[in-house]
C-alpha positions as CSV (number, residue, x, y, z in Angstrom):
1,M,111.9,46.4,119.3
2,I,109.0,48.0,121.5
3,D,108.1,44.8,123.1
4,D,111.9,44.4,124.0
5,L,111.5,47.7,126.1
6,L,108.3,46.3,127.8
7,Q,110.3,43.3,128.7
8,L,112.5,45.5,130.8
9,S,109.8,46.0,133.3
10,P,111.0,45.0,136.7
11,D,107.9,43.0,137.5
12,A,104.3,42.4,136.3
13,K,102.9,44.9,138.9
14,T,104.8,47.8,137.4
15,L,103.9,46.8,133.8
16,E,100.2,46.7,134.9
17,A,100.6,50.2,136.5
18,G,102.0,51.3,133.2
19,R,99.1,50.0,131.2
20,R,96.8,52.0,133.6
21,L,98.8,55.2,133.0
22,F,98.7,54.5,129.3
23,Y,94.8,55.2,129.3
24,S,95.2,58.3,131.5
25,R,94.3,61.7,130.2
26,R,96.8,63.5,132.5
27,W,99.6,63.2,130.0
28,R,100.7,66.5,128.3
29,L,103.7,67.6,126.1
30,L,103.9,64.2,124.6
31,G,106.7,64.1,121.8
32,G,109.6,62.4,120.4
33,D,112.7,63.4,118.2
34,G,113.6,60.0,116.6
35,E,115.7,58.6,119.5
36,W,113.9,59.8,122.5
37,I,110.2,60.0,123.6
38,W,108.9,62.0,126.5
39,G,106.0,63.3,128.4
40,E,104.8,65.1,131.4
41,F,102.2,63.5,133.7
42,D,100.0,65.9,135.6
43,V,99.7,65.1,139.2
44,G,97.3,67.8,140.4
45,G,98.7,71.2,141.1
46,K,102.1,70.0,141.9
47,R,105.2,69.8,139.5
48,P,104.4,67.2,136.8
49,V,106.3,64.0,136.6
50,E,108.8,64.3,133.8
51,S,109.4,61.1,132.0
52,A,111.6,60.2,129.0
53,V,112.7,57.0,127.2
54,Q,115.7,56.5,124.9
55,V,114.0,54.1,122.6
56,V,116.9,52.3,120.7
57,R,119.1,52.0,123.8
58,G,116.3,51.2,126.3
59,R,117.2,54.0,128.7
60,F,114.5,55.1,131.1
61,V,114.6,58.5,133.1
62,C,111.9,59.8,135.3
63,S,111.3,62.3,138.1
64,C,109.0,60.1,140.1
65,R,109.9,58.5,143.4
66,A,109.7,54.9,142.2
67,R,112.9,52.9,142.9
68,A,112.8,50.5,140.1
69,R,113.6,51.5,136.5
70,P,111.8,51.4,134.2
71,C,108.9,52.9,136.1
72,A,105.3,52.8,135.4
73,H,105.4,56.3,133.6
74,G,108.3,55.1,131.3
75,L,106.4,51.9,130.3
76,A,103.3,53.9,129.6
77,L,105.3,56.1,127.2
78,V,106.4,52.9,125.5
79,L,102.7,51.7,125.3
80,L,101.9,55.0,123.9
81,L,104.5,54.6,121.2
82,K,103.2,51.2,120.4
83,N,99.4,51.6,120.6
84,N,98.8,55.3,120.0
85,S,101.7,56.9,118.4
86,D,99.5,59.7,117.0
87,R,99.5,61.3,120.4
88,L,103.3,61.9,120.2
89,T,104.3,65.0,118.3
90,V,107.5,64.9,116.5
91,G,109.7,67.9,117.2
92,Q,112.3,69.6,119.4
93,P,112.5,68.5,122.9
94,P,111.7,70.9,125.8
95,D,114.5,72.2,128.1
96,W,114.2,69.5,130.7
97,V,114.5,66.6,128.0
98,R,117.6,68.3,126.6
99,T,119.2,68.3,130.1
100,V,118.3,64.6,130.3
101,Q,119.9,63.8,126.9
102,F,123.0,65.8,127.9
103,R,123.5,63.8,131.1
104,A,122.8,60.5,129.2
105,E,125.5,61.2,126.9
106,K,128.0,62.3,129.6
107,A,127.1,59.6,132.1
108,P,129.8,56.9,132.6
109,R,128.8,53.4,131.8
110,V,127.9,51.5,134.9
111,V,128.7,47.7,135.2
112,K,125.6,46.0,136.5
113,D,125.7,43.9,139.6
114,A,126.1,40.3,138.3
115,P,124.0,38.4,140.9
116,K,121.1,40.9,140.3
117,A,121.5,40.5,136.5
118,D,121.5,36.7,136.9
119,D,118.3,36.9,139.2
120,R,116.5,39.0,136.5
121,L,117.6,36.6,133.8
122,A,116.4,33.5,135.9
123,A,113.0,35.1,136.6
124,R,112.5,36.0,132.8
125,L,113.5,32.4,131.8
126,E,110.8,31.1,134.3
127,L,108.1,33.4,132.8
128,M,109.3,32.3,129.4
129,T,109.0,28.7,130.2
130,E,105.4,29.2,131.2
131,G,104.8,30.9,127.9
132,V,106.4,27.9,126.1
133,D,104.1,25.5,128.0
134,E,101.1,27.4,126.8
135,L,102.4,27.7,123.3
136,E,102.8,23.8,123.2
137,L,99.2,23.4,124.3
138,R,97.9,25.7,121.7
139,L,100.0,24.0,118.9
140,L,98.7,20.6,120.0
141,D,95.2,22.1,120.0
142,V,95.6,23.3,116.4
143,A,96.9,19.8,115.4
144,R,93.8,18.3,116.9
145,R,91.4,20.8,115.3
146,G,93.3,21.0,112.0
147,I,94.6,24.0,110.3
148,A,91.5,24.7,108.2
149,D,89.3,24.9,111.3
150,T,91.7,27.2,113.1
151,V,92.0,29.5,110.2
152,G,88.1,29.6,110.1
153,Q,88.1,31.2,113.6
154,G,89.6,34.3,112.0
155,E,92.6,36.4,112.9
156,D,91.7,36.8,116.5
157,A,92.9,33.2,117.2
158,W,96.4,34.0,116.1
159,L,96.4,37.4,117.6
160,D,95.4,36.2,121.0
161,M,98.1,33.6,120.9
162,A,100.6,36.2,119.9
163,T,99.6,38.5,122.7
164,R,100.1,35.8,125.3
165,L,103.6,35.0,124.1
166,T,104.4,38.8,124.3
167,D,103.2,38.9,127.9
168,A,105.6,35.9,128.4
169,K,108.5,37.8,127.1
170,L,108.6,35.7,124.0
171,P,108.6,38.4,121.2
172,G,110.4,36.2,118.6
173,P,107.7,33.4,118.5
174,A,105.0,36.1,119.0
175,G,106.1,37.8,115.8
176,R,106.0,34.5,114.0
177,V,102.5,33.9,115.2
178,R,101.2,37.3,114.5
179,R,102.2,37.0,110.9
180,L,99.9,34.0,110.6
181,A,97.0,36.4,111.1
182,G,97.4,37.6,107.5
183,I,98.3,34.2,106.0
184,G,94.8,32.9,106.3
185,T,93.7,35.1,103.3
186,E,96.8,35.7,101.4
187,G,98.7,32.5,101.8
188,T,98.3,28.6,101.9
189,E,97.8,26.1,104.7
190,A,101.2,24.8,103.7
191,E,102.8,28.1,104.7
192,I,100.9,27.9,108.1
193,A,101.9,24.3,108.6
194,R,105.6,25.3,108.1
195,T,105.5,28.1,110.6
196,L,103.7,25.9,113.1
197,A,106.3,23.3,112.6
198,D,109.0,25.7,113.3
199,L,107.3,26.9,116.5
200,Y,107.0,23.3,117.7
201,L,110.7,22.8,117.0
202,F,111.3,25.8,119.2
203,V,109.1,24.2,122.0
204,R,111.0,20.9,121.9
205,A,114.5,22.8,121.9
206,W,113.5,24.9,124.8
207,R,112.9,21.7,126.9
208,I,116.5,20.6,126.3
209,R,118.3,23.9,126.1
210,E,120.7,22.9,129.1
211,E,122.0,20.3,126.9
212,F,123.0,22.7,124.2
213,S,126.4,24.2,123.7
214,P,126.6,27.8,124.9
215,E,126.7,29.1,121.2
216,R,123.6,27.0,120.3
217,R,121.8,28.1,123.4
218,D,122.5,31.8,122.5
219,E,121.0,31.3,119.2
220,L,117.9,29.8,120.7
221,Y,117.6,32.7,123.2
222,Q,118.0,35.2,120.2
223,Y,115.1,33.5,118.5
224,A,113.1,33.7,121.6
225,G,113.8,37.4,122.2
226,I,116.8,37.6,124.4
227,T,119.4,39.6,122.7
228,T,123.0,40.5,123.6
229,K,123.5,44.0,124.6
230,K,125.5,46.2,122.2
231,D,128.2,47.1,124.8
232,E,128.7,43.4,125.4
233,L,129.1,42.9,121.5
234,L,131.7,45.6,121.2
235,G,133.8,43.7,123.8
236,R,133.9,40.6,121.5
237,P,136.6,40.3,118.8
238,A,135.8,42.0,115.5
239,R,136.1,40.5,112.1
240,E,138.2,43.0,109.9
241,D,137.5,42.9,106.2
242,H,136.5,44.8,103.1
243,W,132.7,44.8,103.1
244,L,130.4,45.2,100.1
245,V,126.7,46.4,100.6
246,L,124.8,43.8,98.7
247,G,121.2,44.5,99.6
248,T,118.6,46.3,101.8
249,V,115.1,45.4,103.0
250,S,113.0,48.0,105.0
251,G,109.6,47.9,106.5
252,V,107.5,48.7,109.7
253,E,107.3,46.5,112.7
254,D,105.5,47.6,115.9
255,R,105.2,51.1,114.5
256,L,109.0,51.3,114.2
257,R,110.7,51.3,111.0
258,Y,113.3,48.5,110.6
259,R,116.1,48.0,108.0
260,R,118.1,44.8,107.2
261,V,121.4,45.5,105.5
262,W,123.4,42.7,103.9
263,L,127.3,43.0,103.8
264,R,129.7,40.4,102.3
265,G,133.4,40.2,103.3
266,E,135.9,40.1,100.6
267,R,138.6,38.0,102.2
268,S,136.4,35.9,104.6
269,R,133.5,35.7,102.1
270,R,131.2,35.9,105.1
271,Y,127.9,37.7,105.2
272,A,127.0,40.0,108.0
273,L,123.4,41.3,108.7
274,L,123.0,44.8,110.3
275,L,119.5,45.4,111.8
276,D,118.5,48.9,112.5
277,Y,115.4,50.7,113.8
278,A,114.2,54.3,113.5
279,F,111.2,56.2,115.0
280,G,108.8,58.1,112.9
281,E,110.2,59.8,109.8
282,F,113.6,60.2,111.1
283,P,116.5,58.8,109.2
284,F,118.5,55.8,110.3
285,E,121.8,56.4,112.0
286,Q,124.1,55.2,109.2
287,S,123.6,55.3,105.5
288,W,124.5,52.0,103.5
289,P,124.3,52.8,99.8
290,L,123.9,49.7,97.6
291,S,127.2,48.6,96.0
292,A,129.2,50.9,98.3
293,S,132.2,49.2,100.2
294,F,133.5,49.8,103.7
295,T,136.5,48.6,105.6
296,G,136.6,47.9,109.3
297,G,135.5,45.3,112.0
298,V,132.1,43.7,112.3
299,H,131.2,42.4,115.8
300,Y,128.9,39.3,115.4
301,Y,126.3,38.3,117.8
302,P,127.2,35.1,119.5
303,G,126.2,31.8,118.0
304,S,127.4,28.6,116.4
305,Y,126.5,30.1,112.9
306,P,126.7,33.9,113.5
307,Q,125.0,36.1,111.0
308,R,123.7,39.3,112.6
309,G,126.3,41.8,113.8
310,V,127.1,45.5,114.4
311,F,129.5,47.7,112.4
312,P,130.5,50.6,114.8
313,D,133.3,52.2,112.7
314,P,132.8,51.7,109.0
315,R,135.4,53.6,106.8
316,P,135.1,54.0,103.0
317,G,136.6,51.2,101.1
318,G,138.5,53.3,98.6
319,R,139.1,50.5,96.2
320,P,137.1,48.1,93.9
321,Y,135.7,45.0,95.7
322,D,137.0,41.7,94.3
323,G,136.0,38.2,94.6
324,L,132.1,38.2,94.2
325,T,131.2,34.8,93.0
326,G,127.8,33.2,92.9
327,Y,126.2,29.7,93.1
328,P,126.2,28.1,89.6
329,N,122.9,26.4,90.4
330,F,120.1,25.9,93.0
331,T,121.5,22.5,93.9
332,E,124.6,23.8,95.5
333,M,122.8,26.7,97.1
334,V,120.2,24.5,98.8
335,A,123.0,22.0,100.0
336,N,124.8,25.0,101.6
337,Y,121.5,26.2,103.1
338,R,120.8,22.7,104.5
339,R,124.3,22.6,106.1
340,A,123.7,26.1,107.6
341,L,120.3,25.1,109.0
342,A,121.8,21.9,110.6
343,V,124.1,24.3,112.6
344,N,121.4,27.0,113.4
345,P,117.9,25.9,112.6
346,W,116.7,29.5,113.6
347,L,117.9,31.2,110.5
348,Q,115.1,33.4,109.3
349,Q,116.8,34.7,106.2
350,Y,119.6,33.2,104.2
351,P,121.7,35.4,101.9
352,V,122.5,33.9,98.4
353,Y,124.4,35.4,95.4
354,L,123.3,33.4,92.3
355,G,125.6,33.4,89.3
356,A,123.2,32.6,86.5
357,V,119.4,32.5,86.8
358,R,116.6,33.7,84.4
359,P,113.3,35.2,85.6
360,V,110.5,33.3,84.1
361,R,106.8,34.3,84.6
362,D,104.8,31.6,82.6
363,R,105.1,28.7,85.1
364,P,102.4,27.3,87.1
365,G,103.9,28.6,90.5
366,G,103.7,32.2,88.9
367,A,107.0,34.3,89.2
368,T,110.0,32.1,89.4
369,L,113.9,32.1,88.9
370,V,115.3,29.2,86.8
371,D,118.9,28.1,87.1
372,A,121.1,26.8,84.3
373,E,119.9,23.1,84.9
374,G,116.3,24.0,84.5
375,Y,115.4,23.9,88.2
376,A,113.0,26.7,89.4
377,L,112.3,28.3,92.8
378,P,109.5,30.8,93.3
379,V,109.8,34.4,94.2
380,T,108.1,36.0,97.3
381,P,104.7,37.2,96.5
382,D,105.2,40.7,97.8
383,F,108.2,41.2,95.4
384,T,107.4,44.0,93.1
385,G,110.3,44.2,90.9
386,F,109.9,41.1,88.8
387,Y,109.2,42.9,85.5
388,R,112.3,45.0,86.1
389,L,114.2,41.7,86.3
390,L,112.8,40.6,83.0
391,A,113.7,44.0,81.4
392,V,117.4,43.6,82.7
393,S,117.8,40.0,81.7
394,G,116.2,40.3,78.3
395,G,115.8,36.5,78.4
396,A,119.4,35.9,79.3
397,P,120.9,34.7,82.6
398,L,121.8,37.3,85.2
399,S,123.5,37.4,88.5
400,L,121.6,38.6,91.6
401,F,121.7,38.7,95.3
402,A,118.6,37.5,97.3
403,E,117.3,36.4,100.5
404,F,116.2,32.7,100.8
405,D,113.7,31.4,103.4
406,G,114.0,27.8,102.6
407,Y,111.1,27.9,100.0
408,R,111.2,31.1,98.1
409,L,113.6,33.8,97.0
410,R,113.3,37.7,97.7
411,P,115.7,39.4,95.0
412,L,117.4,42.5,96.4
413,S,120.0,43.5,93.9
414,V,121.1,42.6,90.3
415,L,124.5,42.8,88.8
416,T,124.5,44.9,85.6
417,D,127.2,46.6,83.4
418,L,126.8,49.7,85.7
419,G,127.4,47.6,88.8
420,L,124.7,46.5,91.5
421,V,121.3,48.0,91.1
422,E,118.3,47.5,93.2
423,A,116.1,44.5,92.2
């Protein structure tokens, strides 16, 4: 999310100037309120430069004379949030920030000049292609050296690769590489090999992206880090349905808290993924209680197998949710997953509702879920509620909702006599 803000820099020179200002000691009144961050930059006796950034929407406001936005001051504030957030005091904004916030809310939406937007996209794609070229060289170097030798170089090898990808405006692949830094000690070489294979598939797909359909190219761009703006999404047709909240995953990424919320449509039987971010200890904009239901329209991001979406106007469901059925076994689940992957190979998480599985601990793979046919799939190592599953099941099959990454399951909720409860 923060890297997306840095990618809005009009050019490399402005971003470098922002990095220099990030180290400056002239900043004062640095703060944030969960949506905006702000600061005043001392220019020596004159009125300080007043700069503010609306983090979630990517809006930059500054009193400096730079023509381009974001300017170096705004980018420096983003870098402070990313690398030194302790300097930002969470609290009420000063008067000038309140004025900025008021104007931002009242300002009419401006349609960007299409040729200029196209020029910016072309420049970014060129920079991204240079990053893809370097990624391919590094992947081939890993293949030549071997995974064990690369892991032996320590985390810095992966982190350096991730930094280079971030500079090339490729936050998606950069995040995958950054996670490899921890796999060397906590995971297996097989996990590293799978991630590297996915990255190489991305490289080969990027080379032939012009041959793709618009939907498949959109999915490739989303994996790389180019996302559709919310205003454009709201202009797309919405899918109206009665939606059930099946599970939530939360964590921290780039010093921002994130939350994944999974919904399932009653009539369409389609899943929708809502991805939210929040700064500091401030709450997320919308509450999505587990097992609650809502009616309204979900606007999906473009793609041949759309999954992520936005739900701008949820209304309480007001009636029981009907039609929740699960896979009877892993064979059908994996078959459906393969079909989905054939349409969109960039799926990070695949939502599954399992009708009858038993949690089992005493297998060679550790914690597993076993279906009615005796087939087992492992649970993600960071899942902490396994003994709760054992207690709920009592040795009998249970129904649960989980995320599937192609290899392991992450249980999110369990169906009990009292309804859905957190796994």
